[in-house]
Every structure is written in C-alpha cells, then in structure tokens.
Kinemage of the C-alpha trace (Angstrom):
@kinemage 1
@onewidth
@group {chain A} dominant
@subgroup {mainchain}
@vectorlist {calphas} color= white
{ca met a 1} P 226.122 32.934 -132.572
{ca asn a 2} L 223.758 32.357 -129.973
{ca pro a 3} L 225.191 32.301 -126.726
{ca tyr a 4} L 221.911 30.187 -125.306
{ca pro a 5} L 221.274 27.434 -128.068
{ca asn a 6} L 219.427 25.307 -125.528
{ca lys a 7} L 217.242 28.008 -124.654
{ca asp a 8} L 216.081 28.367 -128.544
{ca gly a 9} L 215.465 24.962 -128.527
{ca glu a 10} L 213.250 25.071 -125.411
{ca arg a 11} L 211.544 28.005 -126.588
{ca leu a 12} L 210.848 25.947 -129.824
{ca met a 13} L 209.410 23.133 -127.815
{ca lys a 14} L 206.959 25.317 -125.895
{ca val a 15} L 205.976 27.037 -129.176
{ca glu a 16} L 205.483 23.787 -130.557
{ca thr a 17} L 203.306 22.564 -127.601
{ca arg a 18} L 201.064 25.425 -127.880
{ca leu a 19} L 200.729 25.126 -131.569
{ca glu a 20} L 199.515 21.701 -130.945
{ca asn a 21} L 196.858 22.794 -128.047
{ca ile a 22} L 195.942 25.316 -129.854
{ca glu a 23} L 195.142 23.078 -133.567
{ca val a 24} L 193.300 20.458 -130.884
{ca ala a 25} L 191.333 23.185 -129.545
{ca val a 26} L 190.293 24.272 -132.948
{ca thr a 27} L 189.642 20.865 -134.089
{ca arg a 28} L 187.238 20.660 -131.288
{ca met a 29} L 185.499 23.800 -131.963
{ca glu a 30} L 185.094 22.997 -135.630
{ca glu a 31} L 183.447 19.418 -134.489
{ca lys a 32} L 181.080 21.173 -131.881
{ca leu a 33} L 180.038 23.726 -134.496
{ca asp a 34} L 179.449 21.129 -136.904
{ca asn a 35} L 177.276 19.318 -134.151
{ca trp a 36} L 175.600 22.604 -133.764
{ca his a 37} L 174.476 23.251 -137.147
{ca gly a 38} L 173.441 19.687 -137.436
{ca asn a 39} L 170.989 19.821 -134.695
{ca tyr a 40} L 169.277 23.272 -135.513
{ca ile a 41} L 167.016 24.206 -138.365
{ca ser a 42} L 167.974 26.452 -141.077
{ca arg a 43} L 166.118 29.922 -141.201
{ca val a 44} L 164.552 28.843 -144.379
{ca glu a 45} L 162.912 25.892 -142.545
{ca ile a 46} L 161.712 28.462 -139.752
{ca asn a 47} L 160.435 30.687 -141.880
{ca glu a 48} L 158.397 28.103 -143.772
{ca met a 49} L 157.087 26.454 -140.261
{ca leu a 50} L 155.799 30.035 -139.286
{ca arg a 51} L 154.365 30.863 -142.455
{ca ala a 52} L 152.347 27.396 -142.334
{ca arg a 53} L 151.519 28.473 -138.596
{ca asp a 54} L 150.359 31.928 -139.870
{ca glu a 55} L 147.942 30.016 -142.488
{ca arg a 56} L 146.668 27.845 -139.987
{ca leu a 57} L 146.019 30.251 -137.424
{ca glu a 58} L 144.143 32.664 -139.800
{ca arg a 59} L 142.105 29.564 -141.417
{ca ile a 60} L 141.083 29.040 -137.434
{ca glu a 61} L 140.325 32.690 -136.833
{ca lys a 62} L 138.040 33.102 -139.893
{ca glu a 63} L 135.949 29.772 -139.036
{ca arg a 64} L 135.699 31.215 -135.172
{ca leu a 65} L 134.375 34.304 -136.937
{ca val a 66} L 132.098 32.321 -139.001
{ca asn a 67} L 130.889 30.418 -136.069
{ca lys a 68} L 130.278 33.472 -133.983
{ca gln a 69} L 128.005 34.850 -136.989
{ca leu a 70} L 125.869 31.757 -136.500
{ca tyr a 71} L 125.393 32.325 -132.765
{ca pro a 72} L 122.090 34.339 -133.127
{ca gly a 73} L 120.806 31.795 -135.322
{ca trp a 74} L 121.226 29.205 -132.863
{ca ile a 75} L 119.783 31.399 -130.308
{ca asn a 76} L 116.330 32.190 -132.406
{ca ile a 77} L 116.080 28.505 -132.843
{ca leu a 78} L 116.500 27.844 -129.185
{ca ile a 79} L 113.876 30.206 -128.495
{ca ala a 80} L 111.274 28.944 -131.046
{ca phe a 81} L 111.887 25.358 -129.425
{ca ala a 82} L 111.294 27.216 -126.123
{ca ala a 83} L 108.272 28.724 -127.128
{ca leu a 84} L 107.141 25.626 -128.828
{ca leu a 85} L 107.558 23.838 -125.836
{ca val a 86} L 105.359 26.322 -123.525
{ca ala a 87} L 102.504 26.380 -126.383
{ca trp a 88} L 102.249 22.548 -126.235
{ca phe a 89} L 102.385 22.346 -122.387
{ca his a 90} L 99.958 25.366 -121.867
{ca asn a 91} L 97.115 23.666 -124.443
{ca lys a 92} L 97.418 20.670 -122.223
C-alpha cells in the first residue's frame, strides 16, 4: 500500500486547484477571443470596402483626366477674352 496517503491527497488537491485555474484562464481567453472577433471586421467585409474604395479612386482619376483635357480649351477661351478686351480698349 501507500506509505504516505496524505501526500497523495495533497498532490491531488494541488492538481485539482491547477486544473480549476486552467479552466478559469481558458474561459477568460474564450471571452476575450469572442470580444476580439466581435469588434473586428471580417475579411469579406474588408475586401468589399477595398473594392469600393478602388472603384471610387478609379472614377476620381478618370474625372481628373477629363478635367486635364479641358484645360487647353479654357486657356483658349481666356486668351480670346483677353484679346477682345485689348481690342475693345484699343478702339476706344
């Protein structure tokens, strides 16, 4: 038989206490993980947001390109207007 029955009981109590501590720690970790997953956006949502952002950026870039193509026309109008003013003041 066991010459130290109290020692086995003490060991068993220590193991049970450690096991309870581990269970508490695992429960806390699960709660933190649930909170973490609840607060962050899923990969599908991020991909959709990035796709929408890229589409907006492409649209803005196209609009900017169209506006740059209009600059020479506006410059010609300003030159013509300045020429009209010069002509009008010169004839007075």
